[in-house]
Each structure stands twice: as structure tokens, then as C-alpha cells.
DSSP file (Angstrom, degrees, kcal/mol; ACC not computed):
  #  RESIDUE AA STRUCTURE BP1 BP2  ACC     N-H-->O    O-->H-N    N-H-->O    O-->H-N    TCO  KAPPA ALPHA  PHI   PSI    X-CA   Y-CA   Z-CA
    1    1 A M     >        0   0    0      0, 0.0     4,-2.5     0, 0.0     5,-0.2   0.000 360.0 360.0 360.0 -42.8   -7.5   -5.3  -13.2
    2    2 A L  H  >  +     0   0    0      2,-0.2     4,-2.6     1,-0.2     5,-0.2   0.947 360.0  46.8 -61.7 -48.5   -5.6   -6.4  -10.1
    3    3 A R  H  > S+     0   0    0      1,-0.2     4,-2.3     2,-0.2    -1,-0.2   0.897 111.7  51.7 -62.2 -39.6   -8.5   -8.4   -8.8
    4    4 A Q  H  > S+     0   0    0      2,-0.2     4,-2.2     1,-0.2    -1,-0.2   0.930 111.1  47.1 -62.2 -45.4   -9.1  -10.0  -12.1
    5    5 A R  H  X S+     0   0    0     -4,-2.5     4,-1.5     1,-0.2    -2,-0.2   0.893 109.6  53.4 -65.8 -38.9   -5.5  -11.1  -12.4
    6    6 A L  H  <>S+     0   0    0     -4,-2.6     5,-2.9     1,-0.2     3,-0.2   0.920 108.4  50.4 -60.6 -42.4   -5.6  -12.4   -8.9
    7    7 A R  H ><5S+     0   0    0     -4,-2.3     3,-1.7     1,-0.2    -2,-0.2   0.914 107.4  53.7 -60.3 -42.6   -8.7  -14.5   -9.8
    8    8 A E  H 3<5S+     0   0    0     -4,-2.2    -1,-0.2     1,-0.3    -2,-0.2   0.816 107.7  51.5 -61.5 -29.6   -6.9  -15.8  -12.8
    9    9 A L  T 3<5S-     0   0    0     -4,-1.5    -1,-0.3    -3,-0.2    -2,-0.2   0.399 128.6 -97.7 -88.9   2.6   -4.0  -16.9  -10.6
   10   10 A G  T < 5S+     0   0    0     -3,-1.7     2,-0.4     1,-0.3    -3,-0.2   0.558  80.3 132.5  96.6   8.8   -6.4  -18.7   -8.2
   11   11 A Y      < -     0   0    0     -5,-2.9     2,-0.4    -6,-0.2    -1,-0.3  -0.774  32.4-171.3 -95.2 139.7   -6.9  -16.1   -5.5
   12   12 A A    >>> -     0   0    0     -2,-0.4     3,-2.3    -5,-0.0     4,-1.9  -0.994  30.2-109.3-134.1 128.9  -10.4  -15.3   -4.3
   13   13 A Q  B 345S+a   17   0A   0     -2,-0.4     5,-0.2     1,-0.3   -10,-0.0  -0.298 105.7  11.2 -53.9 128.3  -11.4  -12.5   -2.0
   14   14 A G  T 345S+     0   0    0      3,-2.4    -1,-0.3     1,-0.1     4,-0.1   0.238 124.0  65.7  86.4 -14.2  -12.4  -13.9    1.3
   15   15 A R  T <45S-     0   0    0     -3,-2.3    -2,-0.2     2,-0.3    -1,-0.1   0.845 127.2 -15.2-103.7 -57.4  -11.1  -17.4    0.5
   16   16 A N  T  <5S+     0   0    0     -4,-1.9     2,-0.3     1,-0.2    -3,-0.2   0.245 128.7  43.4-135.6  12.8   -7.4  -17.1    0.2
   17   17 A V  B   < -a   13   0A   0     -5,-1.1    -3,-2.4     2,-0.0     2,-0.4  -0.972  57.0-160.4-154.3 144.8   -6.7  -13.4   -0.1
   18   18 A A        -     0   0    0     -2,-0.3     2,-0.6    -5,-0.2    -5,-0.1  -0.997   6.7-160.7-126.6 131.6   -8.0  -10.2    1.6
   19   19 A I        -     0   0    0     -2,-0.4     2,-0.6    23,-0.0    -2,-0.0  -0.955   2.4-164.1-114.7 117.8   -7.7   -6.8    0.0
   20   20 A E        -     0   0    0     -2,-0.6     2,-0.5     2,-0.0    -2,-0.0  -0.900  11.3-162.0-101.1 118.1   -8.1   -3.8    2.3
   21   21 A V        +     0   0    0     -2,-0.6     2,-0.4     2,-0.0    -2,-0.0  -0.871  13.3 177.3-107.6 132.2   -8.7   -0.6    0.4
   22   22 A R        -     0   0    0     -2,-0.5     2,-0.6     2,-0.1    -2,-0.0  -0.982   6.4-171.7-131.7 120.8   -8.2    2.8    1.8
   23   23 A A        +     0   0    0     -2,-0.4     2,-0.5     2,-0.0    -2,-0.0  -0.947  13.6 174.2-114.1 112.0   -8.7    5.9   -0.4
   24   24 A V        +     0   0    0     -2,-0.6    -2,-0.1     1,-0.1     6,-0.0  -0.972  20.4 179.3-125.1 126.6   -7.6    9.0    1.4
   25   25 A A        +     0   0    0     -2,-0.5    -1,-0.1     1,-0.1     3,-0.1   0.623  64.2  83.6 -98.4 -16.6   -7.5   12.5   -0.2
   26   26 A Q    >   -     0   0    0      1,-0.2     3,-2.4     2,-0.0     4,-0.5  -0.797  65.5-154.3 -94.7 111.8   -6.2   14.4    2.9
   27   27 A P  G >  S+     0   0    0      0, 0.0     3,-1.2     0, 0.0     4,-0.5   0.796  92.4  65.6 -54.1 -31.0   -2.4   14.2    3.1
   28   28 A E  G 3  S+     0   0    0      1,-0.2     4,-0.3     2,-0.1     3,-0.1   0.672 102.3  49.9 -67.7 -14.0   -2.6   14.8    6.9
   29   29 A R  G <> S+     0   0    0     -3,-2.4     4,-2.4     1,-0.1     5,-0.3   0.539  83.8  91.0 -98.1  -9.1   -4.4   11.4    7.2
   30   30 A F  H <> S+     0   0    0     -3,-1.2     4,-2.4    -4,-0.5     5,-0.2   0.913  88.3  46.7 -55.0 -48.1   -1.9    9.4    5.1
   31   31 A R  H  > S+     0   0    0     -4,-0.5     4,-2.4     1,-0.2    -1,-0.2   0.902 111.9  50.6 -64.5 -41.5    0.2    8.4    8.1
   32   32 A K  H  > S+     0   0    0     -4,-0.3     4,-1.9     2,-0.2    -1,-0.2   0.912 112.1  47.2 -62.5 -43.1   -2.8    7.4   10.3
   33   33 A V  H  X S+     0   0    0     -4,-2.4     4,-2.0     2,-0.2    -1,-0.2   0.898 111.2  51.2 -67.2 -39.9   -4.2    5.2    7.5
   34   34 A A  H  X S+     0   0    0     -4,-2.4     4,-2.2    -5,-0.3    -2,-0.2   0.917 109.5  50.7 -62.2 -42.2   -0.9    3.6    6.9
   35   35 A A  H  X S+     0   0    0     -4,-2.4     4,-2.5     1,-0.2    -1,-0.2   0.864 106.9  55.2 -63.3 -35.7   -0.6    2.8   10.7
   36   36 A E  H  X S+     0   0    0     -4,-1.9     4,-1.4     2,-0.2    -1,-0.2   0.911 108.3  47.9 -62.1 -43.2   -4.1    1.3   10.6
   37   37 A L  H  X>S+     0   0    0     -4,-2.0     5,-1.5     2,-0.2     4,-0.6   0.893 110.6  51.4 -65.8 -39.6   -3.0   -1.1    7.8
   38   38 A V  H ><5S+     0   0    0     -4,-2.2     3,-1.3     1,-0.2    -2,-0.2   0.922 108.0  52.4 -61.6 -43.6    0.1   -2.0    9.8
   39   39 A A  H 3<5S+     0   0    0     -4,-2.5    -1,-0.2     1,-0.3    -2,-0.2   0.806 102.8  59.1 -63.6 -29.4   -2.0   -2.7   12.8
   40   40 A L  H 3<5S-     0   0    0     -4,-1.4    -1,-0.3    -5,-0.1    -2,-0.2   0.677 112.1-123.3 -71.6 -16.5   -4.2   -5.0   10.7
   41   41 A G  T <<5 -     0   0    0     -3,-1.3    -3,-0.2    -4,-0.6    -2,-0.1   0.829  41.8-179.0  79.3  32.9   -1.1   -7.1   10.0
   42   42 A V      < -     0   0    0     -5,-1.5    -1,-0.1     1,-0.1     3,-0.1  -0.210  29.1-137.1 -63.4 158.3   -1.2   -6.8    6.2
   43   43 A D  S    S+     0   0    0      1,-0.3     2,-0.3    20,-0.1    -1,-0.1   0.726  82.6   7.5 -88.9 -25.2    1.4   -8.6    4.1
   44   44 A V        -     0   0    0     19,-0.2     2,-0.4     2,-0.0    -1,-0.3  -0.986  62.8-146.9-155.3 148.9    2.0   -5.8    1.6
   45   45 A I  E     -b   65   0B   0     19,-2.4    21,-3.2    -2,-0.3     2,-0.6  -0.983   6.9-152.4-121.7 132.1    0.9   -2.2    1.2
   46   46 A V  E     -b   66   0B   0     -2,-0.4     2,-0.5    19,-0.2    21,-0.2  -0.920  18.1-169.6-101.2 119.2    0.4   -0.5   -2.2
   47   47 A A  E     -b   67   0B   0     19,-2.8    21,-2.5    -2,-0.6     2,-0.6  -0.932   9.8-151.1-115.1 131.6    1.0    3.2   -1.9
   48   48 A S  E     +b   68   0B   0     -2,-0.5     4,-0.4    19,-0.2    21,-0.2  -0.890  59.7   1.6-106.4 117.7    0.1    5.7   -4.6
   49   49 A G  S  > S-     0   0    0     19,-2.9     4,-2.1    -2,-0.6    21,-0.2  -0.032  86.9 -78.6  95.0 161.8    2.2    8.8   -4.9
   50   50 A T  H  > S+     0   0    0     19,-0.3     4,-2.7     2,-0.2     5,-0.2   0.923 124.1  48.6 -65.5 -48.1    5.2   10.3   -3.1
   51   51 A A  H  > S+     0   0    0      1,-0.2     4,-2.3     2,-0.2    -1,-0.2   0.898 113.9  46.4 -64.0 -40.9    3.4   11.6    0.0
   52   52 A T  H  > S+     0   0    0     -4,-0.4     4,-2.3     2,-0.2    -1,-0.2   0.913 113.3  49.2 -67.4 -42.4    1.5    8.4    0.6
   53   53 A T  H  X S+     0   0    0     -4,-2.1     4,-2.6     2,-0.2    -2,-0.2   0.922 111.7  49.2 -62.6 -44.2    4.7    6.3    0.1
   54   54 A R  H  X S+     0   0    0     -4,-2.7     4,-1.7     2,-0.2    -2,-0.2   0.925 111.1  49.2 -62.6 -44.9    6.6    8.5    2.5
   55   55 A A  H  X S+     0   0    0     -4,-2.3     4,-0.8     1,-0.2    -1,-0.2   0.901 112.9  47.9 -61.3 -40.6    3.9    8.3    5.1
   56   56 A T  H >X S+     0   0    0     -4,-2.3     4,-1.2     1,-0.2     3,-0.9   0.913 109.4  52.6 -66.2 -42.8    3.8    4.5    4.8
   57   57 A Q  H 3< S+     0   0    0     -4,-2.6    -1,-0.2     1,-0.2    -2,-0.2   0.815 104.2  58.6 -62.8 -30.4    7.6    4.3    5.0
   58   58 A E  H 3< S+     0   0    0     -4,-1.7    -1,-0.2     1,-0.2    -2,-0.2   0.752 110.0  41.8 -71.2 -23.7    7.5    6.3    8.2
   59   59 A V  H << S+     0   0    0     -3,-0.9     2,-0.3    -4,-0.8    -1,-0.2   0.580 120.8  29.0-103.1 -10.3    5.2    3.8   10.0
   60   60 A T     <  +     0   0    0     -4,-1.2    -1,-0.2    -3,-0.1     5,-0.0  -0.989  35.0 169.5-150.0 141.3    6.8    0.5    8.9
   61   61 A N  S    S+     0   0    0     -2,-0.3    -1,-0.1    -3,-0.1    -4,-0.1   0.152  86.7  56.1-126.0  14.2   10.1   -0.9    7.8
   62   62 A T  S    S+     0   0    0      1,-0.1    -2,-0.1     2,-0.1     0, 0.0   0.632  89.1  74.6-116.3 -23.7    9.0   -4.5    7.9
   63   63 A I  S    S-     0   0    0      1,-0.0   -19,-0.2   -19,-0.0    -1,-0.1  -0.809  87.3-115.1 -94.4 128.2    6.0   -4.6    5.5
   64   64 A P        -     0   0    0      0, 0.0   -19,-2.4     0, 0.0     2,-0.5  -0.329  27.0-150.2 -60.6 140.4    6.9   -4.4    1.8
   65   65 A I  E     -b   45   0B   0    -21,-0.2     2,-0.6   -19,-0.1   -19,-0.2  -0.966   2.7-154.2-116.3 121.6    5.6   -1.3    0.1
   66   66 A V  E     -b   46   0B   0    -21,-3.2   -19,-2.8    -2,-0.5     2,-0.5  -0.868  17.5-150.5 -94.1 119.9    4.7   -1.4   -3.6
   67   67 A M  E     +b   47   0B   0     -2,-0.6     2,-0.3   -21,-0.2   -19,-0.2  -0.791  19.8 173.8 -97.3 128.7    5.0    2.2   -4.9
   68   68 A V  E     +b   48   0B   0    -21,-2.5   -19,-2.9    -2,-0.5   -15,-0.1  -0.927  57.2  25.8-129.3 157.5    2.9    3.3   -7.8
   69   69 A S  S    S+     0   0    0     -2,-0.3     2,-0.4     1,-0.2   -19,-0.3   0.874  81.1 140.5  60.3  41.8    2.4    6.7   -9.6
   70   70 A L        -     0   0    0    -21,-0.2    -1,-0.2    -3,-0.2    -3,-0.0  -0.919  48.1-148.1-112.5 141.7    5.8    8.0   -8.6
   71   71 A G  S    S-     0   0    0     -2,-0.4    -1,-0.2     1,-0.2    -2,-0.1   0.981  86.8  -8.9 -68.6 -57.2    8.0   10.0  -11.0
   72   72 A N     >  -     0   0    0      1,-0.1     4,-1.5     2,-0.0    -1,-0.2  -0.795  57.7-169.8-146.8  97.1   11.4    8.8   -9.8
   73   73 A P  T  4>S+     0   0    0      0, 0.0     5,-2.5     0, 0.0     6,-0.9   0.812  88.7  56.8 -60.3 -29.9   11.5    6.7   -6.6
   74   74 A G  T >45S+     0   0    0      1,-0.2     3,-1.4     4,-0.2     5,-0.1   0.949 108.3  43.5 -67.0 -48.5   15.3    7.0   -6.5
   75   75 A S  T 345S+     0   0    0      1,-0.3    -1,-0.2    -3,-0.1    -4,-0.0   0.740 109.2  59.3 -71.3 -20.4   15.4   10.8   -6.5
   76   76 A A  T 3<5S-     0   0    0     -4,-1.5    -1,-0.3     1,-0.0    -2,-0.2   0.553 117.8-114.7 -80.8  -7.5   12.6   10.8   -3.9
   77   77 A G  T < 5S+     0   0    0     -3,-1.4    -3,-0.2    -4,-0.4    -2,-0.1   0.651  84.5 116.1  87.1  16.2   14.8    8.7   -1.6
   78   78 A F      <       0   0    0     -5,-2.5    -4,-0.2    -6,-0.2    -3,-0.1   0.757 360.0 360.0 -89.2 -26.0   12.8    5.5   -1.6
   79   79 A V              0   0    0     -6,-0.9    -5,-0.2    -5,-0.1    -1,-0.1   0.344 360.0 360.0-130.3 360.0   15.4    3.3   -3.3
């Protein structure tokens, strides 16, 4: 759905947008993968779930993090 909407808005993978996907099931790897994305110089990170968001927040305070699949970001201390 995201890729389709980006295409509708004029964005095309490899032409004017790059999407780096990382699917990690092991919580002990979340921070390492987030650091990898930071090292790539991405413009935004989409983090799914509390543990992934927290790990991402620990490795960057300059790259915007879009949080999805969180119950309450305020009570989790993210906002």
C-alpha cells in the first residue's frame, strides 16, 4: 500500500526514492539493524512496535522515526 501510494504521488523506487527494508524477528538485533540504517544515511525510519522503536530511538536523535503498531506512544515514553 505504501509503495502504491508513493507511485501515485510520483515517486518511483530507484528513480527518486529508495526504500530499505529490514525485517528482524530477534529483539537483540533491533539496535544493530537500526544503527545500520542510520549509517546508510536514510531520511526517515519506520519502526514497528515498542521494542523496535526504542532501539531505533537509542541509536539516533536526528532521523525522524515513524512509529507504527504501538498501543500508546505517550505512555511508552516516546512522545
